[in-house]
N, C-alpha and C positions, 0 to 999 in steps of 0.2 A: 404352654409349650412343654413336651416331654423332657425328662432329662437326657435321654438318648440323644434326641434332636438337638438339644441345646449344647451337648458335648461335641457333637458333630460340627455344628456351626463354630465353636470355639477353636476347634482343631483346623478347620478349614480357613476360618478368619485368620488365625495366627499364621499359617502358611501364606496366605494372601498378603498379610502386613509385612511379612519377612521379604517375600518376593518383590513388593513395592519398593522397599527400602534398597534392596540390591539393584533393582533396576535403575534408581534414580542415581546411585553411585556410578555404575557402568555407564549410563548416558551421559552424565556430567563430566566423564573423563574419556569421552570418546569424540569423533566428529560430530556428534549430535549436541555437544556441549551449547552452542548458541541456542538451540530451540529450547533446552531445558531452562536457560536463564530468561526466556520469554515470559515464565512465571513471575519473574521480577520486574520486567519491563513492559508488559502489557497490562493496560489498565482498563477497568469496567466501571461505568457510572450508572446509578440509580438516581433518577431526578424526578421529583414532583413539585411543579411550579419553581419556587425559589429555593425549595428544599433539595440539596443534592448530596450523594455520597460517592466519592471516587477513590478507589483503591486498586491495587495491583493485584493480580491473581492470587499470589501467596497470602496477602492479607485477607482477600475474601474468603480463602480456605480457613485460615487460622482464626478470623474473627466472625465468620459467617457459619461455614459448615460445622466448626468445632463447637459452636454453641449448642448444635444438635446433640453432639457427643455429651457435653456437659449436661444436656437436659436429661439424656438417657442415664447418666451417672446419678442425677439427682432422683430420678424415678425409681432406681434401684435402691438408692439410700432409703428413701421414704418408705418403699414397700418393706424393706427389712425392718425398719422401726416400727411399722404399724402392726405387721403381722408375720414377720419372719424371725430370723435368728436374732435380732437385735431387740425385738419386743420384750425380751426377758432381761431384767437389770443385771441378772448374775452373768449374762453373756455379754455384756457391755464393757464392765470396767477393765477386766484384764486385757481384752484385745485392744482397747483404747491405749492403755498405758504401753503395751507391746509396740503399737504403732508409733506412739510418741518417742520411745528410745529408737526405734527404726528410722525416725526422722532426726533426732538430735545427734546421735553419732556420726552419720554420714555428712551432716552440716558441719560438725565439729573438725572432722578430718579435712573437709575442704578449706575450712577457715585456717587451719594450721599451715596448710600449703599455700595460701593466698593471702595471708594477713598483711604481706608486704604492699599489696596494691588495692587501692579502693576501688578501682575499676574492676578488677577481677573478682573481688567480694560480691559484687552484685549476683553472681551466679551461685551463692551458697545454696539455694534451695535446690538446684538442679539434681543433685545426687539423692535428695530425700524422698523422691517419688518411687512408686511401685506401679508397674503397668499391669492393671488387673487382667486386661484381655491376654497378653502373652503369657503371664503367670498361670492362668487357669487353662490356657490352651496347652501348656507343658503338661500340667496334671492331667489333663484330658488324654494326652498322648500316651500316658502312663497306664490309663485305664483301671482296671480292677487292682493293679498292684497298690494303689494308692488308697488307703481307707477313707471313707466318707467323711470321719470326723476331721481328717487333716484338710480335706477340700473346704470344708466348713469354715475352719479355723483360718485357713489362708484367705477365703473370701471375706471373712469378717475383719481381718487385720488390713486387707486391702481397701475395705469400704472406708475404714477410718483413716487410712492413708489419703484416700481421695477427699475426704472431708478436710484433713489438714492442708492439702493442696490448695484446695478452693479458699480456704482461709488465708493461706500465705499469699496467693495471687490478690486478693481482695485488698489486703493490709500492706504488703509490701511492693507490689507491682502496679501501683495506681498513682498518677500524677495529674497535674494541670486539670483539677476538677471544675467541671461547669455546674454551678448551683442550679441553674434553671433546667438543665437536662435531667439532673439527679431528682429535682422536685417532680418532673414529669415521670420518671421511673418509679418514684415512691407512689405517686397517684395511681399509676397502672398496677403497682403491687397491691395497694389497698383495694382497688376494684376486684382484683383477682381473689383475694381473700374474702372480700364480701360475696362474690359469686360462689365461692365454696361454702360459706356459712348459710346461705339461703337454699342450698341443695340443688344448684344448677348441674346437671348430669351430662349435657352435651358437650363434646370436646371442642367444637368449632368456636364458641365465644371465648375459651380460654386461650385457644391458638392465636386468634385475632389480637386479643389483648397482649398476649406474650410477644408478638410480632412488634406491636407499637413499643412495649416496653424494651425490646431489643434494640431498637432504633434510638430511644432516648439513653440507654446505658451506652450503646456505640459512641454518642456524642459527649457523654457525661466525663470521660477520662478514667472511669472504671472498666475494666476489661469486659468486653461484651459477652463473653461466655458466661459470666456469672448471671446473666438474665435467664439462662436456661436452667440453672440450678433453681433461682428463685421461682420460675413457672413450675418447676415439678413439685416444690413444697406446697404449691396453692391446689394441685390436683386432688380431687377427692379420691379416696380409696377405702371403701368399707364394704364392697362386695366382690364376688368373683369376677364380675364383668364391669369393673369400676373404669371410669375414664383413664385413670392411671395405668391400669394393666392393658387397655387398649391401645393406648399411645406406646407403652414400652414394648408390646409385642409388634406393633406396627413399625417402630423405629429400629428395632434391634438388627433385622437384615441390613437395612441401608447403612447403618453404623459400621457393622463389621465388614461388609463386603464392598463398601464404597468410600465412606467418609474417612475411615481410619487409614485404609490403604491410600487414598488421595493425600491426606495430612503427611503420611510417611514418605510418599514420593516427592512432595513439594518441600520437605524439610530435612530429608536424611541424605541428600546428595553431596558428600564430602568431595572437594576437589583435591586430587592428589598433586597438583602442580605445585611445585616448590616444597612439597612436604618431605620430610625425612624422619628417621626414627627419633631423633630429638624431640619431635612434635609430641609423641607420647610422653614426654617428660616435661612438657609445658605444665605449668602450674594448674591451669584451668583443667585440661584434659586428664592430668594425673589426679587431681583432686575428684574429678567426677568418677574415674575408673576405681580409684580406691574406695572412695564414697559408697558407691554402689556394691562393690565386691566384698569389701572388709567391713565397711560401716554397717551395712544391713545385717551381715552375720553377727557382728558383735552386739549391735543394738536389738535385734529381733531375737537371735538364738539364745543370747545372754539372758535377756529378760523372761523368755519362754521357759528357759531351764530353771531359773529361780523360782518362778510361779509353779512349775510342776512339782516342786517340792512342798507345796502348800495343799490345803484341802479345799481351796476355792477354785481350782482350775478345771471347771465343769466341761468346757469345750474340748480340752485336750487330755483328759484324765487317763485314757487308754493310749495315748501315743508313746513311742519309745524316744530315747534322746536322740537317735540317729534321724528318727523322722522329724524331731523339732529342729535339728540342724538342716536338714534338707529344706525346711520352710525358710530358714534364714538365707539359704543360698538363692532359692527360686524368687525371693522376694527383692533380690538384687537387680531384677529386670525393671529398668526404669523408663523403657523406650518412649512411649507416646507422652506421657506426662512430663517426663525429663526434658524431651525437645522442645515441648510447648513452653515450659518455664524458660528454657534456654532462649527462645525467641523474645520472650519479655525482658530477659536480664541483659542481653547484648544485642548491639545493632550493627556493629561492624563484621563485614564477611570473615575477616581473620580469626576474630574470637569466636564466631558461630562455627567456624570450622573446627576449632578446638572442642567446642561443646559436642559437635557430631562425633568426632573421634571418641571422645570420652563417654558419652552415651551409648554409642554402638558397641565400642570396647568392653565397658563395664557390664552392659546388658547381655552381651554374647558369652562372656566368660561365666557370669552368674548363671545364665540359662542352660548352658552346656554342662557345667559343673553340677547344677541342681539336678538336671535329668539324669545325668550318668549315676550320681549318688543315689538318688531315689530309686532309680532302676535297679541298681546293685542291692540296695538294702531292704527294699520292700518286696516281700515275696508272696504276700496273701492279699485277698480283698477283705478280710474279716478285721473289723475293728477289735483292737486289743491284742492281735497277734504281733508278736515281736518282730522286728526286722533282722535279718541275718546279718552277720558281720563279714 
């Protein structure tokens, strides 16, 4: 896929994603609200003999379709490690540390505001996430104003952010484990690794075994989306037309144009019924807003600035302080992954409404400020050219 085509997909995808979120809010606060809530009240069942899965439509989107999103994330991560930016050890350490600080500071801000309630503390990971689709979409909108090195650095930080989110979900949002189902998933994973080792190049066997693994993980208590990441790590990637690249290119349009907008529509519908300005000051919503907007700035820009003073900052050696600050701003967009973690952290509609307020508020402020700041300060497409003040 050409860079121009990829940028176009990112821009259009970001617009569709934003439109889907707005549509969910409008519909959930109109006379169409009962139809919107059918996502929660309508159940679909898959059964084979005595084996049956029954979930409402929202859960099918979050546990089923989002597995494909995590599969794509996993494919992109593996590709970068095998032959991309992250194949060089010098490009790994600093972005990984920056992403870690971009996780710790927002989580700490959220903790400070919610430490009085053990229930509220379950959402500590919500403001730690960066939405790579929206973030790169904003950079794509800026076009040649943004240096290539800045886009690469943001992408690298976002990749490590995704890795952290995957680890957090696996460790902190897993409960009621079924050892039998986990054993089944482990057997599937072992088979997938074996298929890779013996040199199987066709996608179909990997996909079939991946579906079986997804069913096992779904029943295990571990979140089903992690099976997508596991499958991605097992796919061969040694040449230009590898199974990994074929699947990544095939999945990308479906994820960008259907699955992510569908997820946004199903999960972003804030209900304004009974809400007031004080809801913005609720510890959960305020913790998420400040975590995304201030926490990401402090953690990411602060660490980037310190590293920029060293000789080891190879990825961003030509970027100005203003550009580094712009990175801290746009990385405060936590939309997709933040909403997803919110669905795992809280089950009550009241708290989920606070999550939606916080995620949409923090992401919108970060995105707008990041776009305006980078548009004003970045005046040239050439790497190494300073930003105007």
